[in-house]
C-alpha distance (Angstrom), angle and dihedral (degrees) to the residues before:
residue distance angle dihedral
M1 . . .
R2 3.79 . .
R3 3.78 113.6 .
P4 3.84 112.0 -123.6
T5 3.78 117.2 -115.0
S6 3.80 120.8 -120.5
A7 3.80 89.3 -107.1
R8 3.80 90.2 53.4
V9 3.80 91.2 48.6
L10 3.79 89.9 51.8
G11 3.79 90.1 49.7
L12 3.81 91.6 51.7
V13 3.79 91.0 49.3
L14 3.78 91.6 50.5
L15 3.79 91.9 48.8
T16 3.80 89.8 50.4
L17 3.78 88.2 54.7
G18 3.77 91.4 49.0
V19 3.81 95.0 -106.0
T20 3.77 120.8 128.1
P21 3.83 112.0 -132.6
G22 3.77 108.5 -104.9
V23 3.80 92.5 25.3
A24 3.79 92.2 80.2
A25 3.79 90.3 54.2
A26 3.79 91.3 45.2
Q27 3.78 90.3 55.0
R28 3.79 92.2 57.2
P29 3.82 113.6 97.0
A30 3.78 118.0 -112.9
L31 3.79 119.6 -111.1
D32 3.79 108.4 -117.5
F33 3.82 115.8 -134.9
D34 3.82 96.6 -159.9
T35 3.80 91.5 53.5
F36 3.80 89.5 48.6
R37 3.80 92.8 49.8
T38 3.82 97.6 45.3
R39 3.82 103.4 31.0
V40 3.81 109.1 20.2
Q41 3.80 103.7 38.6
P42 3.84 95.0 61.0
I43 3.81 87.4 63.5
F44 3.78 89.7 65.8
T45 3.82 93.3 61.0
A46 3.82 96.9 38.3
R47 3.79 116.9 118.9
R48 3.80 120.4 -133.2
D49 3.78 129.1 -170.6
G50 3.80 111.1 -84.2
L51 3.82 94.5 -4.3
Q52 3.76 137.4 99.4
T53 3.80 118.2 -121.3
C54 3.81 118.4 -99.8
L55 3.81 88.6 -113.0
T56 3.81 91.8 56.9
C57 3.80 92.6 64.7
H58 3.79 100.7 26.7
G59 3.79 100.8 39.1
G60 3.78 100.7 120.4
K61 3.79 95.7 -50.1
V62 3.80 120.2 147.0
G63 3.80 116.5 -121.6
T64 3.78 101.2 45.1
R65 3.79 122.5 99.5
F66 3.79 90.5 -143.3
R67 3.80 111.8 64.4
L68 3.83 123.5 -171.2
E69 3.79 123.0 -168.6
P70 3.84 112.0 -111.8
L71 3.79 114.9 -106.4
P72 3.82 116.2 -119.7
E73 3.79 116.5 -112.0
G74 3.80 109.7 -74.5
A75 3.82 94.8 6.2
S76 3.80 120.5 127.7
D77 3.82 97.6 -170.7
W78 3.79 139.5 33.7
S79 3.77 126.5 -106.2
V80 3.80 117.4 -111.7
E81 3.81 90.0 -103.9
A82 3.81 92.3 51.8
A83 3.80 90.8 44.1
R84 3.80 88.7 56.3
K85 3.80 89.7 56.5
N86 3.81 90.8 47.9
F87 3.82 88.8 49.4
D88 3.80 91.8 52.1
S89 3.80 90.9 49.9
A90 3.81 93.7 47.0
R91 3.78 96.6 48.4
G92 3.79 89.9 56.6
L93 3.81 86.1 68.1
V94 3.79 96.0 45.8
K95 3.79 135.1 82.2
P96 3.84 105.4 -154.2
G97 3.78 111.8 -121.3
A98 3.82 94.2 14.2
P99 3.83 116.0 82.0
M100 3.80 93.8 173.7
E101 3.81 90.9 54.0
S102 3.81 91.9 51.0
R103 3.81 116.3 96.1
L104 3.81 91.6 -154.3
L105 3.82 87.5 66.6
T106 3.80 102.8 32.7
H107 3.80 100.0 44.3
P108 3.85 97.4 66.1
L109 3.86 92.4 34.5
D110 3.80 119.8 103.7
R111 3.80 114.8 -101.6
A112 3.80 91.5 -125.0
A113 3.80 88.4 59.5
G114 3.80 93.6 50.7
G115 3.80 99.6 -86.2
D116 3.80 130.7 138.2
S117 3.78 120.9 -76.5
F118 3.81 96.0 -108.8
H119 3.80 141.2 12.5
G120 3.80 118.9 -175.3
G121 3.80 90.1 -144.2
G122 3.80 93.8 53.5
K123 3.78 130.9 -109.5
H124 3.80 109.4 -58.3
W125 3.82 99.4 -179.1
A126 3.80 124.7 46.1
T127 3.82 95.1 -169.2
Q128 3.78 140.9 15.3
T129 3.82 88.1 -114.4
D130 3.82 90.6 68.8
A131 3.83 108.4 122.1
E132 3.81 93.4 -127.2
W133 3.80 92.9 49.6
Q134 3.81 90.0 47.9
T135 3.80 90.3 52.4
L136 3.80 91.1 52.8
A137 3.81 91.4 44.9
A138 3.81 91.9 51.9
W139 3.81 90.4 51.8
V140 3.81 91.6 49.7
R141 3.82 93.0 47.4
G142 3.78 91.8 57.9
P143 3.80 146.1 -109.5
Q144 3.81 98.2 -42.4
A145 3.81 94.3 51.3
A146 3.80 90.0 44.5
A147 3.81 90.4 51.1
N148 3.80 90.2 52.1
M149 3.79 89.2 50.9
R150 3.81 92.5 49.3
T151 3.80 91.7 53.0
S152 3.79 94.8 46.4
A153 3.83 94.8 81.9
V154 3.80 111.3 107.3
P155 3.83 116.8 -137.6
A156 3.81 122.1 -137.8
G157 3.79 113.5 -79.9
R158 3.79 92.9 26.3
A159 3.78 134.2 87.6
V160 3.78 139.7 -175.3
R161 3.78 112.3 -95.3
I162 3.80 133.1 -179.4
I163 3.80 106.7 -138.2
Q164 3.79 110.3 -151.3
T165 3.80 117.3 -172.3
N166 3.80 120.3 -155.4
A167 3.80 111.4 -138.1
A168 3.81 94.9 -161.1
G169 3.80 93.6 40.9
D170 3.76 141.3 61.7
G171 3.78 105.2 -102.6
A172 3.78 147.6 -11.3
H173 3.79 142.9 -75.8
L174 3.81 120.9 -128.5
I175 3.81 113.9 -145.2
D176 3.80 125.0 -161.4
P177 3.85 105.6 -140.8
A178 3.81 90.5 -158.0
T179 3.82 90.8 65.9
N180 3.84 103.3 11.4
L181 3.80 88.9 -129.1
V182 3.80 127.8 130.0
T183 3.80 107.0 -110.2
Q184 3.82 100.9 179.1
V185 3.79 137.9 11.6
L186 3.79 121.6 -150.1
T187 3.81 118.0 -151.5
G188 3.79 134.6 176.6
V189 3.82 98.9 57.8
D190 3.81 104.3 109.7
I191 3.81 115.9 -140.9
P192 3.80 96.5 -15.2
H193 3.77 107.9 -153.8
G194 3.79 104.2 -179.1
V195 3.79 138.7 6.4
T196 3.78 139.3 -161.6
A197 3.81 135.2 162.9
S198 3.79 138.1 -137.3
P199 3.82 117.0 -101.6
D200 3.83 91.0 -116.0
G201 3.81 91.7 54.0
A202 3.81 92.7 -123.5
R203 3.81 96.9 117.3
M204 3.77 145.1 29.2
Y205 3.80 121.6 -152.3
L206 3.82 118.3 -152.4
T207 3.80 129.7 177.7
N208 3.82 112.8 -126.2
E209 3.81 111.1 -150.2
V210 3.81 94.4 -170.1
R211 3.81 99.2 50.7
H212 3.85 95.2 30.8
T213 3.79 89.5 -127.9
L214 3.77 141.6 123.2
D215 3.80 104.1 -121.1
V216 3.80 115.9 -147.6
V217 3.80 113.2 -152.0
D218 3.81 123.0 -166.2
M219 3.78 119.9 -136.3
P220 2.95 134.8 -103.0
S221 3.84 93.6 4.4
L222 3.84 94.6 55.6
A223 3.82 88.1 -140.6
V224 3.82 114.8 154.0
R225 3.81 101.6 -120.2
A226 3.80 97.4 -177.5
R227 3.78 144.2 -6.8
I228 3.79 108.0 -146.0
P229 3.85 114.4 -155.8
L230 3.79 114.7 -123.1
S231 3.81 132.2 -155.9
G232 3.81 91.8 -109.5
R233 3.80 145.3 -24.8
P234 3.80 107.8 -34.2
N235 3.75 132.4 -140.2
N236 3.79 120.7 177.1
V237 3.78 133.1 1.9
A238 3.84 140.1 -152.4
I239 3.80 135.1 -174.6
S240 3.81 130.7 -139.3
R241 3.79 117.1 -111.7
D242 3.81 92.3 -108.4
G243 3.80 91.8 47.7
R244 3.81 93.9 -124.9
K245 3.82 96.4 114.6
V246 3.77 135.8 39.0
Y247 3.80 119.7 -159.6
V248 3.81 116.4 -149.3
G249 3.79 122.1 -165.0
I250 3.81 111.6 -136.2
A251 3.80 110.3 -147.1
Q252 3.79 95.0 -176.5
A253 3.82 112.9 97.4
P254 2.98 132.2 -65.6
G255 3.81 85.4 26.2
A256 3.78 132.4 -144.3
L257 3.77 146.8 172.3
D258 3.79 113.3 -105.9
V259 3.81 114.8 -152.5
I260 3.81 115.5 -146.8
D261 3.81 121.8 -160.8
T262 3.82 103.4 -140.8
E263 3.81 94.0 -159.4
A264 3.79 96.7 50.6
L265 3.84 91.8 30.8
K266 3.80 89.9 -136.5
N267 3.78 137.5 128.8
V268 3.81 98.1 -115.1
K269 3.80 102.7 172.9
T270 3.78 142.3 13.9
V271 3.80 111.1 -151.9
P272 3.82 114.4 -154.7
V273 3.80 111.8 -132.7
K274 3.78 135.4 170.4
G275 3.79 108.5 -79.6
S276 3.77 136.7 -21.9
I277 3.80 111.7 -46.2
H278 3.78 125.0 -122.8
N279 3.81 102.3 172.6
V280 3.79 134.0 13.4
Y281 3.81 129.9 -169.6
V282 3.79 138.7 177.9
T283 3.80 110.8 -133.4
P284 3.84 116.7 -115.7
D285 3.82 91.4 -105.1
G286 3.81 90.3 52.7
R287 3.82 94.8 -126.8
W288 3.79 100.2 111.5
A289 3.78 141.0 40.3
V290 3.80 106.8 -148.7
A291 3.80 118.1 -159.9
G292 3.80 129.5 -176.0
S293 3.79 129.1 -151.4
I294 3.80 122.4 -156.4
P295 3.84 99.4 -163.3
E296 3.82 95.0 41.3
K297 3.85 94.5 41.5
T298 3.79 87.5 -138.9
I299 3.80 139.9 128.7
S300 3.81 115.2 -144.4
I301 3.82 119.3 -153.7
V302 3.82 115.5 -152.9
D303 3.81 123.7 -170.4
T304 3.83 106.5 -127.5
A305 3.82 91.7 -154.9
T306 3.82 92.7 62.4
D307 3.81 101.8 13.8
T308 3.79 91.2 -130.2
L309 3.80 130.7 132.3
T310 3.81 109.2 -105.6
R311 3.81 103.6 176.6
T312 3.80 145.4 -23.9
I313 3.80 133.0 -129.6
P314 3.82 116.6 -150.3
L315 3.80 118.3 -152.6
S316 3.79 135.6 -176.2
A317 3.82 97.9 -98.8
G318 3.79 143.7 10.5
I319 3.80 116.7 -51.5
R320 3.80 114.1 -114.0
P321 3.86 126.4 167.2
M322 3.79 118.8 -14.5
A323 3.80 137.6 -163.0
F324 3.79 133.6 -175.7
T325 3.79 140.0 -133.7
T326 3.78 122.3 -158.3
K327 3.78 138.8 -142.9
P328 3.82 121.4 -120.9
D329 3.83 89.7 -92.9
G330 3.81 91.1 55.5
S331 3.82 97.0 -107.0
T332 3.79 120.2 130.5
D333 3.80 115.6 -83.0
R334 3.80 108.3 171.4
I335 3.78 138.4 4.5
I336 3.80 112.4 -141.1
V337 3.79 110.5 -153.2
Q338 3.79 137.1 -171.6
L339 3.81 111.2 -150.4
S340 3.79 134.7 -152.3
D341 3.81 113.3 -87.3
F342 3.82 92.7 1.7
H343 3.81 119.7 116.4
G344 3.78 98.5 -145.6
F345 3.79 137.4 18.6
V346 3.79 143.2 -86.1
T347 3.79 131.2 -141.7
V348 3.79 123.5 -134.0
D349 3.79 127.5 -163.6
F350 3.80 104.2 -121.6
A351 3.80 95.3 -148.3
T352 3.81 98.5 48.2
G353 3.81 102.9 23.4
A354 3.80 90.3 -131.2
E355 3.80 120.8 143.3
T356 3.80 106.5 -117.4
A357 3.80 104.1 178.2
R358 3.80 140.7 11.1
I359 3.80 118.4 -157.9
E360 3.81 119.6 -172.9
H361 3.79 117.6 -163.4
P362 3.81 109.5 -121.3
A363 3.77 123.7 -129.0
I364 3.80 115.9 -92.6
E365 3.77 113.2 -125.0
G366 3.78 112.8 -119.2
E367 3.82 94.6 13.3
H368 3.81 119.6 111.9
P369 3.82 111.8 -131.9
H370 3.81 116.1 -124.0
R371 3.80 115.9 -144.8
D372 3.80 100.7 166.7
G373 3.81 118.3 104.3
L374 3.79 96.8 5.5
Q375 3.83 91.2 136.4
G376 3.78 90.3 -151.5
A377 3.82 91.8 -57.3
P378 3.81 113.4 99.5
A379 3.82 87.8 165.2
H380 3.81 113.9 38.4
G381 3.79 114.1 160.3
L382 3.81 133.4 61.4
A383 3.79 134.0 175.0
V384 3.80 135.7 166.8
S385 3.80 114.7 -146.2
P386 3.82 115.3 -110.3
D387 3.81 91.0 -109.7
G388 3.81 91.6 52.2
T389 3.82 95.7 -122.9
R390 3.81 102.4 107.0
L391 3.80 137.9 46.3
W392 3.81 119.6 -157.1
S393 3.81 120.1 -161.2
T394 3.81 126.0 -179.4
S395 3.80 126.4 -139.9
K396 3.80 119.7 -153.3
V397 3.80 88.0 -171.9
Y398 3.82 95.5 64.6
G399 3.80 103.6 14.1
Y400 3.80 93.0 -119.8
A401 3.77 138.1 120.6
Y402 3.81 113.2 -133.2
V403 3.81 114.7 -148.7
H404 3.81 122.4 -152.1
S405 3.79 131.0 -176.1
L406 3.79 120.0 -121.2
P407 2.92 137.7 -97.0
D408 3.83 93.7 6.5
L409 3.85 97.3 49.3
K410 3.80 94.7 -136.4
E411 3.80 114.6 157.4
V412 3.80 108.4 -115.6
G413 3.79 101.3 172.9
R414 3.78 149.7 -31.9
V415 3.78 135.8 -139.2
F416 3.80 134.9 -165.0
V417 3.81 110.4 -110.4
G418 3.81 104.8 173.7
Q419 3.78 138.6 -91.8
H420 3.82 116.4 -31.1
P421 3.81 97.0 -6.4
E422 3.77 112.9 -158.2
W423 3.79 129.3 172.8
L424 3.78 125.2 4.3
T425 3.79 134.2 -163.2
F426 3.81 136.1 -168.3
T427 3.77 129.9 -133.0
P428 3.84 109.3 -111.8
D429 3.82 92.2 -102.0
G430 3.80 91.2 51.7
R431 3.80 94.0 -124.3
F432 3.81 98.4 117.8
V433 3.79 136.9 35.6
Y434 3.83 123.6 -152.3
V435 3.81 114.9 -154.9
A436 3.80 124.5 -168.5
A437 3.82 109.3 -134.5
A438 3.81 100.7 -162.2
G439 3.80 93.4 -173.8
D440 3.81 93.9 53.5
N441 3.85 101.1 39.4
T442 3.78 84.2 -127.2
V443 3.80 140.8 114.3
F444 3.80 113.9 -134.9
V445 3.82 115.7 -146.5
V446 3.82 115.9 -150.3
N447 3.80 131.9 -173.3
A448 3.81 101.4 -124.1
A449 3.81 95.3 -150.6
T450 3.80 98.2 48.4
M451 3.83 95.6 29.0
K452 3.81 88.9 -135.5
E453 3.80 127.5 137.0
I454 3.81 111.9 -113.8
A455 3.83 103.7 172.5
R456 3.80 147.2 0.4
V457 3.79 120.9 -141.7
P458 3.85 119.2 -160.8
V459 3.82 112.2 -135.5
G460 3.83 137.1 160.3
H461 3.78 132.8 -55.8
V462 3.81 118.8 -52.2
P463 3.83 100.4 -11.4
K464 3.80 111.2 -155.5
R465 3.81 122.5 148.7
N466 3.77 120.7 42.0
A467 3.79 141.0 169.7
T468 3.80 141.7 -167.8
A469 3.80 118.3 -124.5
I470 3.78 140.7 164.2
L471 3.80 101.1 -127.1
R472 3.76 137.5 -178.7
V473 3.79 107.6 -100.9
P474 3.83 135.0 -159.0
């Protein structure tokens, strides 16, 4: 009998697990050369206290698995040809999509942080939150994580801010995540439902439920530049990737998406959709505006190139908050949806519209469930971590955020985040989560890695929707 080859054995194992050979490899993200050359390579020449650089030990020497091309005399960076050779050497020590299974990342990482037992060049990173380690991890996880990392740099004159709207108030609080202090308070926007910001940080856009307008706020002055009339009472809002259009969900029947030209500051189109709209999002790849209707139990998909409705996805209950996962090429994979009167979330295949999973949040032993004031939304806050590996979902019933791993949707932890927690948002580096506790008039700050509360920030009355932005500051 012919002995099976190792490749054949692997194929049989994959088939046993229900994975077609070749599909598993296809599902792994590609390693991006440009990200390696511009973001990863500088790590290899960086100096650290008491340590040699990576290049010192790996610069062409025999005996190391990782080989770097020597730098010419006086040069501070590699040529493209040399960078290609470095890339080929590095990817031999990497498992795409799995930073903690990649020797390039685990070997110089401290044991206490999950690293290997010994590295002859010393331990270069004490924790996985180290900026260099995060850069490497983003590259290994794939193009979308690398893109998030590339856009996380903050230009001069701007700073990361958590924008927290106050649903029972007339504005928003701006929180500095470096200090967890409120730096500015916006007033004059009555019952702000949703908020987003321009890519250049020069403006915030807030929906005004009283005036039925989109209010345009200049930064850093907080002056209301314009109030753009809408076709009805608005709910949430989203901005295109290039910042040229803002999509406003119209909750007043029959419902619509209003399209705002951010240069002309005019409402240029009202897109008919199925049902009044509660929330609207632009997918991470920028191709689609996705709007959810509570009464019609339907998701409407709008093409952002033409601003026309292309299809609808019916579900079993009203559409509440949504989040998105992406494929290795950056296109949309799944929509994660919280539904009316369901304590959990479902996942929907973006291409087919089929529900693929239903996760109900379990009861928490010792915690009294709260049923008052749920407004049909026992779970009302979703966010995918910037690196795409975690899903956070809030429960107004128990006051907790439930954390699930992606893509397998296994619960990996939970943390108390106040009374009636609503929306949540990450800092750009994914290290911290900010959760609006509507019942406490407070924003809870949580370390995303440890899932431990680290601060509470008092804000306005009944904080609900929030967002992270890099804004112009005083």
